[in-house]
C-alpha positions in Angstrom: 120.4 207.3 -59.6 121.6 208.8 -62.8 122.9 206.4 -65.5 125.2 207.2 -68.5 125.2 204.7 -71.4 127.7 204.6 -74.2 129.3 202.2 -76.7 131.8 201.5 -79.4 131.1 199.5 -82.5 128.2 197.9 -84.3 124.4 198.2 -84.4 124.1 195.2 -82.1 125.9 197.1 -79.4 123.5 200.0 -79.9 120.5 197.6 -79.5 121.9 196.3 -76.3 122.4 199.7 -74.6 118.8 200.6 -75.7 117.7 197.5 -73.8 119.7 198.7 -70.7 118.0 202.1 -71.0 114.6 200.5 -70.8 115.6 198.4 -67.8 117.2 201.2 -65.8 114.3 203.6 -66.5 111.8 200.9 -65.7 113.5 200.5 -62.3 113.0 204.2 -61.6 116.4 205.6 -62.5 117.1 208.4 -65.0 119.4 208.6 -68.0 121.9 211.4 -68.4 123.7 212.6 -71.6 127.1 213.2 -69.8 129.3 211.0 -67.6 129.9 214.0 -65.4 126.4 213.8 -64.0 126.2 210.0 -63.7 126.3 207.8 -60.6 126.8 204.8 -62.8 128.4 204.5 -66.3 127.9 201.5 -68.6 130.1 201.1 -71.7 129.6 198.4 -74.4 132.9 197.8 -76.1 134.1 196.4 -79.5 137.2 194.4 -80.6 136.6 194.0 -84.3 140.0 195.7 -85.1 142.9 197.0 -83.0 141.5 200.5 -83.6 138.3 199.4 -82.0 140.3 198.1 -79.0 141.9 201.5 -78.7 138.6 203.3 -79.0 137.1 201.1 -76.3 139.9 201.9 -73.9 139.8 205.5 -74.7 136.0 205.6 -74.2 136.4 204.1 -70.7 139.3 206.4 -69.7 137.4 209.5 -71.0 134.3 208.5 -68.9 136.6 208.1 -65.9 138.1 211.5 -66.3 134.8 213.2 -66.8 132.6 211.1 -64.5 132.2 210.7 -60.8 130.5 207.3 -60.9 131.7 203.7 -61.1 131.9 202.1 -64.5 130.6 198.7 -65.7 132.2 197.5 -68.8 130.8 194.8 -71.2 131.1 193.9 -74.9 133.6 192.2 -77.1 136.8 193.9 -76.1 136.3 193.5 -72.4 135.3 189.8 -73.0 138.5 189.1 -74.8 140.7 191.2 -72.4 138.9 191.2 -69.1 142.0 191.8 -66.9 143.0 194.9 -68.9 139.4 196.2 -68.8 139.2 195.7 -65.0 142.5 197.6 -64.5 141.2 200.8 -66.0 140.2 203.6 -63.7 136.8 203.5 -61.9 135.9 200.1 -63.5 134.0 198.3 -60.8 132.8 195.3 -62.9 133.5 193.6 -66.2 130.5 191.6 -67.6 131.4 189.0 -70.3 129.2 188.8 -73.4 127.6 185.6 -72.3 126.1 187.4 -69.3 125.6 190.8 -70.8 121.8 190.4 -71.2 121.6 190.0 -67.4 123.9 193.0 -66.7 121.2 195.3 -65.2 119.6 192.5 -63.2 122.9 191.4 -61.8 123.7 195.0 -60.9 120.5 195.3 -58.8 121.2 191.9 -57.3 124.6 193.2 -56.2 122.8 196.1 -54.5 120.5 193.7 -52.7 117.6 194.5 -54.9 115.4 192.7 -57.3 115.2 194.4 -60.7 111.6 195.5 -61.6 110.1 194.8 -65.0 111.6 197.0 -67.7 109.6 200.0 -69.0 106.7 199.1 -71.3 107.6 201.9 -73.8 110.5 203.0 -75.9 113.3 204.7 -74.1 115.6 206.9 -76.2 119.1 207.5 -74.9 120.0 211.1 -74.4 123.1 212.6 -75.9 125.2 211.1 -78.8 123.5 207.7 -78.7 120.0 209.0 -79.3 118.4 207.4 -82.4 115.1 207.8 -84.1 115.5 204.2 -85.4 115.1 201.4 -82.9 117.7 198.6 -83.2 116.1 195.3 -82.5 118.5 192.4 -81.5 117.1 189.3 -83.2 120.3 187.1 -83.3 123.7 186.9 -81.6 126.8 184.9 -82.1 128.2 183.3 -85.3 129.1 179.8 -86.4 131.2 180.9 -89.4 134.9 180.7 -89.2 136.2 183.6 -91.2 139.9 183.4 -90.5 140.3 187.1 -89.7 137.3 187.5 -87.4 137.6 187.7 -83.6 133.9 188.4 -83.1 133.0 184.7 -83.3 135.3 184.2 -80.3 133.9 187.1 -78.4 130.2 186.5 -79.1 130.0 182.7 -79.2 127.9 180.4 -81.3 124.8 181.5 -83.2 121.5 181.8 -81.3 118.2 183.4 -82.3 115.4 185.3 -80.6 111.9 183.7 -81.0 109.5 185.5 -83.4 107.2 186.3 -80.5 110.0 188.1 -78.6 111.0 190.1 -81.7 107.4 191.2 -82.4 107.0 192.2 -78.7 110.3 194.2 -78.8 109.1 196.0 -81.9 105.7 196.8 -80.4 107.5 198.2 -77.3 109.8 200.3 -79.5 106.6 201.7 -81.2 105.2 202.8 -77.9 105.8 206.5 -76.9 107.8 207.4 -73.8 105.2 209.3 -71.7 108.0 211.8 -70.8 109.0 212.3 -74.4 105.9 212.2 -76.7 106.7 211.6 -80.3 109.7 209.3 -79.5 108.0 206.1 -80.6 110.1 204.4 -83.3 108.9 204.7 -86.9 111.7 202.5 -88.3 113.3 199.4 -86.8 116.6 197.8 -87.8 116.8 194.1 -87.3 120.3 193.3 -86.1 122.6 190.3 -85.3 126.2 189.2 -85.6 125.1 186.7 -88.3 121.6 187.9 -89.1 121.2 185.4 -92.0 121.6 182.5 -89.6 118.4 183.5 -87.7 116.2 180.5 -86.9 118.5 177.7 -88.0 118.8 176.2 -84.6 115.0 176.1 -84.0 113.1 172.8 -84.4 111.8 172.8 -87.0 114.4 175.2 -88.5 113.3 178.5 -89.8 114.8 181.1 -92.2 115.3 184.8 -91.9 112.5 185.4 -94.4 110.0 183.8 -92.0 111.0 186.4 -89.4 110.7 189.3 -91.8 107.3 188.1 -93.1 106.1 188.0 -89.5 107.3 191.5 -88.7 105.6 192.9 -91.8 102.4 191.0 -91.0 102.1 191.4 -87.2 103.3 195.0 -86.8 102.5 198.2 -88.6 106.0 199.7 -88.2 106.5 202.1 -91.1 110.0 201.0 -92.1 111.9 197.8 -91.6 115.6 197.8 -92.3 118.1 194.9 -92.2 121.6 195.1 -90.9 124.5 193.3 -92.4 123.8 190.1 -94.3 126.4 187.5 -95.4 126.0 187.0 -99.2 126.0 183.1 -99.0 122.8 183.2 -96.8 120.6 184.7 -99.6 119.0 183.2 -102.7 116.9 184.7 -105.5 113.6 184.2 -103.7 114.8 186.2 -100.7 114.6 189.5 -102.7 110.8 188.9 -103.4 110.3 190.2 -99.8 110.9 193.7 -101.1 107.5 193.6 -102.9 106.4 195.1 -99.5 107.4 198.8 -99.7 107.9 198.9 -95.9 111.1 196.9 -96.3 113.9 199.4 -96.9 115.7 199.0 -100.2 119.1 198.8 -98.6 121.4 195.8 -98.5 124.7 195.7 -96.6 126.5 192.7 -98.0 130.1 192.3 -96.8 132.5 191.3 -99.5 135.9 191.8 -97.7 137.9 191.2 -100.9 137.3 191.1 -104.6 140.1 188.5 -105.1 139.2 184.8 -105.2 142.5 183.8 -103.7 142.2 186.2 -100.8 138.6 185.1 -100.2 139.7 181.5 -99.9 142.4 182.4 -97.3 139.8 184.4 -95.4 137.5 181.4 -95.2 134.7 183.3 -96.9 131.9 181.1 -98.4 131.6 183.3 -101.5 133.5 183.9 -104.8 133.6 187.1 -106.9 131.4 185.4 -109.4 128.7 184.3 -107.0 128.8 187.7 -105.3 128.3 189.5 -108.7 125.4 187.2 -109.6 123.7 188.0 -106.2 124.0 191.7 -106.8 122.6 191.4 -110.3 119.6 189.4 -109.0 119.0 192.0 -106.2 119.1 194.9 -108.6 116.8 193.2 -111.0 114.1 192.7 -108.3 114.8 195.9 -106.3 115.7 198.6 -108.9 116.3 201.4 -106.4 118.3 199.2 -104.0 121.4 200.7 -102.3 124.0 198.0 -101.9 126.8 198.7 -99.4 129.7 196.6 -98.3 132.7 196.0 -96.1 136.2 195.5 -97.4 139.5 194.6 -95.8 142.8 195.9 -97.2 146.1 194.2 -96.8 145.1 190.8 -95.6 148.0 188.4 -95.0 149.7 187.3 -98.2 147.7 189.7 -100.5 149.9 190.2 -103.5 149.8 193.3 -105.8 148.1 191.2 -108.4 145.4 190.1 -106.0 144.9 193.6 -104.7 144.6 195.0 -108.3 142.2 192.2 -109.1 140.1 193.0 -106.1 140.2 196.8 -106.8 138.8 196.2 -110.3 136.1 194.0 -109.0 135.0 196.6 -106.4 134.8 199.2 -109.2 132.6 196.9 -111.3 130.1 196.3 -108.5 129.1 200.0 -108.4 128.4 200.0 -104.6 126.4 202.7 -103.0 129.1 203.0 -100.3 130.7 201.0 -97.6 133.5 200.6 -95.1 137.1 199.8 -95.6 139.2 198.3 -92.8 142.9 198.1 -92.7 143.7 194.5 -91.9 144.4 194.1 -88.2 145.9 190.7 -87.1 143.8 189.5 -84.1 145.4 187.1 -81.6 143.3 183.9 -81.4 142.1 184.0 -85.0 143.2 181.5 -87.6 144.8 184.2 -89.8 146.9 185.5 -86.9 150.0 183.5 -87.9 149.5 183.6 -91.7 152.5 184.8 -93.6 153.7 187.0 -95.2 152.3 189.9 -93.3 151.8 193.0 -95.4 153.7 196.1 -94.0 151.3 198.5 -92.2 152.3 201.4 -94.5 151.2 199.3 -97.6 148.0 198.2 -95.9 147.1 201.8 -95.2 147.9 202.8 -98.8 145.7 200.0 -100.1 142.9 201.1 -97.7 143.1 204.7 -99.1 142.8 203.4 -102.6 139.8 201.3 -101.8 138.1 204.1 -99.9 138.5 206.4 -102.9 136.8 203.8 -105.1 133.9 203.5 -102.6 133.6 207.3 -102.2 133.4 207.8 -106.0 130.8 205.0 -106.3 128.8 206.5 -103.4 128.8 210.0 -105.1 127.7 208.4 -108.4 124.8 206.6 -106.6 123.7 209.9 -105.0 123.9 211.8 -108.3 121.1 209.5 -109.6 118.7 211.1 -107.2 119.3 214.8 -107.9 116.0 216.6 -108.6 114.0 213.6 -107.4 111.8 213.5 -104.3 112.1 211.0 -101.5 110.7 210.5 -98.0 113.2 211.3 -95.2 112.9 210.3 -91.6 114.6 213.0 -89.6 117.2 211.8 -87.1 118.7 215.1 -85.9 117.7 218.8 -85.6 120.4 221.4 -85.0 119.6 225.0 -84.3 120.6 227.3 -87.1 119.6 231.0 -87.4 115.8 231.3 -87.3 115.3 227.5 -87.8 117.0 224.2 -87.8 119.3 222.1 -90.0 117.6 218.7 -90.2 119.5 215.5 -90.9 117.9 212.2 -91.8 117.8 209.1 -94.0 115.8 207.9 -97.0 114.6 204.3 -97.2 117.6 203.5 -99.4 120.0 205.0 -96.9 120.8 208.4 -98.5 121.9 210.9 -95.9 119.9 214.1 -96.4 120.1 217.6 -94.9 117.4 220.4 -95.2 116.4 223.6 -93.5 113.2 223.8 -91.5 111.7 226.6 -89.4 110.7 224.0 -86.7 112.4 220.8 -85.4 111.0 217.8 -87.2 112.9 215.1 -85.2 111.4 211.6 -85.8 109.0 212.8 -88.5 108.8 212.0 -92.2 109.0 214.7 -94.8 108.9 214.6 -98.6 112.1 216.2 -99.7 113.3 217.3 -103.1 117.0 216.3 -103.4 118.8 219.4 -104.9 122.5 218.9 -104.6 125.3 216.4 -103.7 127.3 217.4 -100.6 130.5 215.9 -99.2 128.7 213.2 -97.2 125.1 213.1 -98.6 122.5 215.2 -100.3 121.1 218.7 -99.7 117.4 219.0 -100.1 114.3 221.1 -99.8 111.2 220.0 -97.8 108.4 220.0 -100.4 105.3 220.1 -98.1 106.8 222.4 -95.5 103.4 223.8 -94.5 102.1 220.3 -93.7 105.3 219.5 -91.8 104.8 222.6 -89.6 101.2 221.7 -89.1 102.2 218.1 -88.0 104.8 219.6 -85.6 102.4 222.1 -84.1 99.8 219.3 -83.6 102.4 217.2 -81.9 103.3 220.0 -79.5 99.6 220.5 -78.7 99.3 216.8 -77.9 102.3 217.0 -75.6 100.8 219.9 -73.6 97.5 218.0 -73.3 99.3 214.9 -72.0 101.3 216.9 -69.5 
């Protein structure tokens, strides 16, 4: 049977479809990069905003138009709106979040089969969801009660994966797919809904730093990256972990608003002052750190004064980039009935102004690295003339493109960063001869293994 996997939303959703990929392939099935060839389609949805709802519905309808197979839908949107999800064309099953880890096993059970053990190696997903980085789910759910957030309703309470399970998942991700030599992950991203809450429900309780220390000690993965971290979960000592150079100098710390009043109404456990102090401490210990954030524009009751106050604060923080969301009232959240509601046109106008600030800050951060060299892990190779346009990431999350005569997917190259582009940096591979040698050696190993 041919399986097509797709998703909308966060890195946690990506980690979950990577798990499905291993399970389906371990059961003897194959993955396809298009729904048109699939006998079964699985789509992991998102409901963080009304736009994510729309994207989830569109993704399902598009798969139904292009595909011939039945569709299984899971994820946050379908958990919150199961009847609507079930009514969409070709949807045969809606799997709520609380049962999504058993999705593949339950599918085989419905077919009168017992699911075999999942594959013992990394399984990349063909098509648009192929990643060189492996996303490792270490935590799920959230006990915070931010008044705007529907994810806590869709994902449930916080729960953590044991250290042993996380280490095993990383070792699995570092193991080559025999059918695709060179696919073993060289970077892992530790993901969760509330990553900083990892380990709190254990007895005795543990902290996220204990997990990170174990990953750095018990694996030799070349890069470890952390997904989003709530600022109130961190203290000064946390940043000492970056004494290990394998931990990527990139922190994504959602702020949501730079106004103290708006933060209170949002139920956020942070103030502009405490947030600014945290960033100062991080930059003192990790000089090259890229700090990115999330912002919400037009939250209920946000006055012009509060918006201007927040805008000024965002400018002062000198972020390396981030995401701006136009506030979307979500039924079931504490903020849903808050008044006054900001007109949508004004919310969008404020979003545009915040995005401009972040874009300027991102460009300024990238400018600091012009004429410097950095190690890039290549994520994509696109044929161009006699060679390939390579796209990849530095450890501090700079997006880099460079030309190579050979595809260097999932390989590291030392790159001189020459110019700022619209979305990243243009570079030149410094040791290109060595990169070609490494690529040719990899091709020779592939032939020998075949």
